[in-house]
C-alpha positions as a LaTeX table, in Angstrom:
\begin{tabular}{lrrr}
\hline
Residue & $x$ (\AA) & $y$ (\AA) & $z$ (\AA) \\
\hline
Met1 & $-108.24$ & 151.69 & 104.89 \\
Gln2 & $-106.60$ & 149.13 & 107.18 \\
Glu3 & $-105.08$ & 147.20 & 104.24 \\
Val4 & $-103.28$ & 150.35 & 103.09 \\
Thr5 & $-101.98$ & 151.72 & 106.38 \\
Asp6 & $-100.80$ & 148.37 & 107.76 \\
Asp7 & $-98.68$ & 147.24 & 104.78 \\
Pro8 & $-95.00$ & 147.23 & 105.88 \\
Ala9 & $-93.82$ & 146.22 & 102.40 \\
Tyr10 & $-94.98$ & 149.59 & 101.09 \\
Gln11 & $-92.75$ & 151.45 & 103.54 \\
Asp12 & $-89.75$ & 149.21 & 102.94 \\
Glu13 & $-90.02$ & 148.51 & 99.20 \\
Val14 & $-92.36$ & 150.85 & 97.34 \\
Leu15 & $-91.60$ & 154.16 & 99.07 \\
Pro16 & $-87.78$ & 154.04 & 98.63 \\
Leu17 & $-88.22$ & 153.09 & 94.97 \\
Leu18 & $-90.54$ & 156.03 & 94.35 \\
Leu19 & $-88.43$ & 158.59 & 96.22 \\
Gly20 & $-85.28$ & 157.49 & 94.41 \\
Leu21 & $-86.95$ & 158.01 & 91.05 \\
Leu22 & $-88.55$ & 161.35 & 91.92 \\
Asp23 & $-85.54$ & 162.86 & 93.74 \\
Pro24 & $-87.67$ & 165.59 & 95.37 \\
Gln25 & $-85.98$ & 168.97 & 95.82 \\
Pro26 & $-86.51$ & 171.26 & 98.83 \\
Gly27 & $-88.96$ & 174.08 & 98.25 \\
Leu28 & $-90.39$ & 172.72 & 95.01 \\
Leu29 & $-94.10$ & 171.87 & 94.61 \\
Tyr30 & $-95.18$ & 168.35 & 93.65 \\
Leu31 & $-98.53$ & 166.65 & 93.05 \\
Asp32 & $-99.27$ & 163.30 & 94.66 \\
Ala33 & $-101.77$ & 161.81 & 92.20 \\
Gly34 & $-103.71$ & 159.28 & 94.27 \\
Cys35 & $-102.17$ & 160.17 & 97.63 \\
Gly36 & $-104.07$ & 157.64 & 99.75 \\
Asp37 & $-103.29$ & 158.20 & 103.41 \\
Gly38 & $-100.49$ & 160.67 & 102.62 \\
Arg39 & $-97.48$ & 158.57 & 103.54 \\
Val40 & $-95.50$ & 159.72 & 100.48 \\
Met41 & $-96.58$ & 163.31 & 101.15 \\
Arg42 & $-95.08$ & 163.03 & 104.63 \\
Ala43 & $-91.82$ & 161.71 & 103.20 \\
Leu44 & $-91.60$ & 164.63 & 100.76 \\
Gly45 & $-92.36$ & 167.09 & 103.52 \\
Ala46 & $-89.55$ & 165.63 & 105.60 \\
Ala47 & $-87.24$ & 166.25 & 102.64 \\
Gly48 & $-88.26$ & 169.91 & 102.54 \\
Ala49 & $-90.46$ & 169.69 & 99.44 \\
Arg50 & $-94.02$ & 171.02 & 99.15 \\
Val51 & $-96.78$ & 168.69 & 98.00 \\
Ile52 & $-100.48$ & 168.69 & 97.18 \\
Gly53 & $-102.34$ & 165.39 & 97.38 \\
Cys54 & $-105.47$ & 164.27 & 95.61 \\
Asp55 & $-107.55$ & 161.12 & 95.94 \\
Val56 & $-111.09$ & 159.84 & 95.47 \\
Asn57 & $-111.21$ & 158.14 & 98.90 \\
Leu58 & $-112.45$ & 160.70 & 101.43 \\
Glu59 & $-111.59$ & 158.50 & 104.40 \\
Leu60 & $-107.95$ & 158.34 & 103.34 \\
Leu61 & $-107.89$ & 162.07 & 102.60 \\
Gln62 & $-108.88$ & 162.78 & 106.19 \\
Val63 & $-105.62$ & 161.13 & 107.21 \\
Ala64 & $-103.54$ & 162.64 & 104.40 \\
Arg65 & $-104.56$ & 166.21 & 105.18 \\
Ala66 & $-102.19$ & 166.15 & 108.17 \\
Ala67 & $-99.32$ & 165.97 & 105.67 \\
Gly68 & $-100.41$ & 168.91 & 103.51 \\
Pro69 & $-103.24$ & 170.32 & 101.38 \\
Val70 & $-105.43$ & 167.71 & 99.70 \\
Val71 & $-108.15$ & 167.75 & 97.06 \\
Gly72 & $-110.94$ & 165.26 & 96.57 \\
Cys73 & $-111.05$ & 164.24 & 92.91 \\
Arg74 & $-111.41$ & 161.24 & 90.66 \\
Leu75 & $-108.36$ & 160.71 & 88.47 \\
Pro76 & $-107.57$ & 161.40 & 85.72 \\
Gly77 & $-109.56$ & 164.61 & 86.37 \\
Leu78 & $-106.93$ & 167.31 & 87.00 \\
Asp79 & $-108.74$ & 170.38 & 85.61 \\
Trp80 & $-108.54$ & 171.97 & 89.05 \\
Val81 & $-104.73$ & 172.32 & 88.75 \\
Arg82 & $-103.49$ & 175.60 & 87.26 \\
Pro83 & $-101.48$ & 174.87 & 84.08 \\
Gly84 & $-97.73$ & 174.94 & 84.58 \\
Ser85 & $-98.04$ & 175.42 & 88.34 \\
Leu86 & $-96.21$ & 172.27 & 89.50 \\
Asn87 & $-92.51$ & 171.43 & 89.67 \\
Gly88 & $-93.21$ & 167.71 & 89.36 \\
Ala89 & $-95.67$ & 164.89 & 90.00 \\
Tyr90 & $-95.77$ & 161.27 & 91.04 \\
Ala91 & $-98.17$ & 158.37 & 91.47 \\
Ser92 & $-97.65$ & 155.17 & 93.42 \\
Leu93 & $-99.66$ & 152.03 & 92.58 \\
Val94 & $-102.40$ & 154.18 & 91.06 \\
Ile95 & $-102.60$ & 153.84 & 87.28 \\
Glu96 & $-103.49$ & 150.15 & 87.57 \\
His97 & $-106.90$ & 151.37 & 88.75 \\
Leu98 & $-107.50$ & 153.90 & 85.95 \\
Val99 & $-109.60$ & 152.99 & 82.93 \\
Asp100 & $-107.80$ & 155.42 & 80.59 \\
Leu101 & $-104.09$ & 156.30 & 80.59 \\
Glu102 & $-104.10$ & 159.04 & 77.95 \\
Pro103 & $-105.99$ & 161.73 & 79.96 \\
Phe104 & $-103.88$ & 160.90 & 83.02 \\
Phe105 & $-100.57$ & 161.57 & 81.26 \\
Ser106 & $-101.86$ & 164.56 & 79.29 \\
Gly107 & $-103.42$ & 166.11 & 82.39 \\
Leu108 & $-100.17$ & 165.86 & 84.30 \\
Ala109 & $-98.23$ & 167.26 & 81.34 \\
Arg110 & $-100.53$ & 170.28 & 81.33 \\
Ala111 & $-100.13$ & 170.81 & 85.07 \\
Val112 & $-96.32$ & 170.81 & 85.32 \\
Arg113 & $-93.57$ & 173.09 & 84.05 \\
Pro114 & $-91.16$ & 172.18 & 81.23 \\
Gln115 & $-88.51$ & 169.63 & 82.26 \\
Ala116 & $-90.54$ & 168.72 & 85.35 \\
Pro117 & $-90.24$ & 165.07 & 86.48 \\
Leu118 & $-92.96$ & 162.47 & 86.69 \\
Ala119 & $-92.26$ & 159.36 & 88.76 \\
Leu120 & $-94.46$ & 156.28 & 88.75 \\
Val121 & $-94.33$ & 153.02 & 90.64 \\
Val122 & $-96.73$ & 150.40 & 89.26 \\
Asn123 & $-97.34$ & 146.71 & 89.53 \\
His124 & $-95.25$ & 145.21 & 86.75 \\
Pro125 & $-97.34$ & 144.47 & 83.63 \\
Leu126 & $-96.04$ & 140.91 & 83.74 \\
Phe127 & $-97.76$ & 140.56 & 87.10 \\
Thr128 & $-101.08$ & 142.19 & 86.17 \\
Ala129 & $-101.89$ & 140.23 & 83.00 \\
Pro130 & $-105.13$ & 138.23 & 83.32 \\
Glu131 & $-104.53$ & 134.50 & 83.82 \\
Ser132 & $-100.89$ & 135.13 & 84.75 \\
Gly133 & $-99.46$ & 133.55 & 87.87 \\
Pro134 & $-96.83$ & 131.26 & 89.38 \\
Val135 & $-96.46$ & 127.71 & 88.12 \\
Val136 & $-94.42$ & 125.05 & 89.94 \\
Asp137 & $-92.64$ & 122.34 & 87.96 \\
Pro138 & $-93.77$ & 119.09 & 89.65 \\
Ala139 & $-90.56$ & 117.37 & 88.60 \\
Asp140 & $-88.13$ & 119.51 & 90.59 \\
Gly141 & $-90.22$ & 122.20 & 92.31 \\
Glu142 & $-88.79$ & 125.05 & 90.22 \\
Leu143 & $-91.10$ & 128.06 & 90.04 \\
Phe144 & $-91.97$ & 129.68 & 86.71 \\
Trp145 & $-94.37$ & 132.49 & 85.74 \\
Arg146 & $-97.29$ & 132.02 & 83.37 \\
Trp147 & $-97.58$ & 135.04 & 81.03 \\
Gly148 & $-101.35$ & 134.87 & 80.68 \\
Thr149 & $-102.90$ & 137.28 & 78.15 \\
Tyr150 & $-100.01$ & 139.73 & 78.47 \\
Leu151 & $-100.22$ & 141.29 & 74.98 \\
Glu152 & $-103.89$ & 142.27 & 75.36 \\
Asp153 & $-105.47$ & 144.98 & 77.49 \\
Gly154 & $-107.60$ & 143.48 & 80.23 \\
Phe155 & $-108.49$ & 143.58 & 83.91 \\
Thr156 & $-108.83$ & 141.44 & 86.99 \\
Glu157 & $-110.74$ & 141.93 & 90.22 \\
Glu158 & $-108.92$ & 141.21 & 93.46 \\
Pro159 & $-110.29$ & 141.00 & 97.02 \\
Ala160 & $-109.55$ & 143.93 & 99.35 \\
Gly161 & $-111.06$ & 143.51 & 102.78 \\
Glu162 & $-114.81$ & 143.15 & 102.34 \\
Ser163 & $-114.81$ & 144.58 & 98.81 \\
Arg164 & $-112.98$ & 144.05 & 95.52 \\
Ile165 & $-110.59$ & 146.27 & 93.54 \\
Thr166 & $-110.21$ & 146.33 & 89.76 \\
Phe167 & $-106.69$ & 146.12 & 88.32 \\
Tyr168 & $-106.36$ & 147.20 & 84.68 \\
His169 & $-103.63$ & 145.52 & 82.68 \\
Arg170 & $-101.76$ & 147.03 & 79.73 \\
Pro171 & $-98.62$ & 145.72 & 78.05 \\
Leu172 & $-95.51$ & 147.74 & 78.80 \\
Ala173 & $-95.52$ & 149.21 & 75.28 \\
Thr174 & $-99.02$ & 150.63 & 75.81 \\
Leu175 & $-97.92$ & 152.34 & 79.03 \\
Leu176 & $-94.76$ & 153.85 & 77.53 \\
Asn177 & $-96.47$ & 154.98 & 74.33 \\
Ala178 & $-99.28$ & 156.70 & 76.24 \\
Ala179 & $-96.72$ & 158.72 & 78.19 \\
Ala180 & $-94.67$ & 159.55 & 75.07 \\
Asp181 & $-97.78$ & 160.70 & 73.18 \\
Ala182 & $-98.51$ & 163.15 & 76.02 \\
Gly183 & $-95.03$ & 164.69 & 75.81 \\
Trp184 & $-93.18$ & 162.76 & 78.49 \\
Ala185 & $-89.58$ & 161.71 & 77.76 \\
Leu186 & $-88.44$ & 158.56 & 79.56 \\
Arg187 & $-85.27$ & 159.01 & 81.62 \\
His188 & $-84.97$ & 156.00 & 83.92 \\
Thr189 & $-86.52$ & 152.57 & 84.46 \\
Leu190 & $-86.18$ & 150.19 & 87.40 \\
Glu191 & $-87.62$ & 146.71 & 88.00 \\
Arg192 & $-87.96$ & 145.03 & 91.38 \\
Ala193 & $-88.86$ & 141.50 & 92.43 \\
Ala194 & $-91.69$ & 140.61 & 94.77 \\
Pro195 & $-91.01$ & 141.98 & 98.27 \\
Thr196 & $-90.05$ & 138.96 & 100.36 \\
Thr197 & $-89.00$ & 140.58 & 103.63 \\
His198 & $-92.47$ & 140.44 & 105.14 \\
Asp199 & $-93.84$ & 137.41 & 103.31 \\
Pro200 & $-91.59$ & 134.33 & 103.18 \\
Leu201 & $-94.13$ & 132.63 & 100.89 \\
Leu202 & $-92.97$ & 135.02 & 98.15 \\
Ala203 & $-89.30$ & 134.06 & 98.53 \\
Pro204 & $-89.35$ & 131.62 & 95.57 \\
Gln205 & $-90.56$ & 134.52 & 93.38 \\
Gly206 & $-87.43$ & 136.57 & 93.97 \\
His207 & $-86.45$ & 136.28 & 90.29 \\
Ile208 & $-89.84$ & 137.46 & 88.98 \\
Pro209 & $-90.47$ & 141.21 & 88.46 \\
Arg210 & $-93.30$ & 142.57 & 90.59 \\
Leu211 & $-92.72$ & 146.34 & 90.68 \\
Leu212 & $-91.85$ & 148.71 & 87.85 \\
Gly213 & $-90.48$ & 152.21 & 88.49 \\
Leu214 & $-90.34$ & 154.89 & 85.80 \\
Arg215 & $-89.09$ & 158.47 & 85.66 \\
Trp216 & $-90.03$ & 160.84 & 82.85 \\
Val217 & $-89.44$ & 164.55 & 82.25 \\
Lys218 & $-91.81$ & 166.85 & 80.40 \\
Ser219 & $-90.23$ & 167.44 & 77.02 \\
\hline
\end{tabular}
């Protein structure tokens, strides 16, 4: 849990991107799909919105419950949500850890009302492709990005404390088509470079997309 709660880049970079895309409205009810420690739930509560969180990590849910009601579940399982009961939904850095996208998008579409928003912030598919990574030109030191196996679905395993986390990669087209097939209409897209404020080693990557933000509405 320490790696999640002590990440200042999340507060400064990821959270503003997500809130700008979602535009939460006071009094409306939202689902935080993969709420973690509840930091986004707290931000929505401060804006006057209502929110229900869900996550598979019980340790993080113990922290998140201070921000609102929470449910222990393994995404994409959302059968516990009453159909059409939500005014919107969001997920932050979550779908990279899901094996299947289709039930995630269809489950959320079932749970929300017509014209409800769905906001996602994900690691950019350019960043998650297996064998992708920075490459430095030895001639002049210019930094480039190796695409890796971008056009193929795949996964990598990255260290997280004493364990490892699986990141599933899909090309951008796969992500957008899965949402469209579930009835989500894309309204806005934002790309952000690697956060450099808290890690000067990432400064040379300021021209490389690291985060992708998307806003859909249920059509």
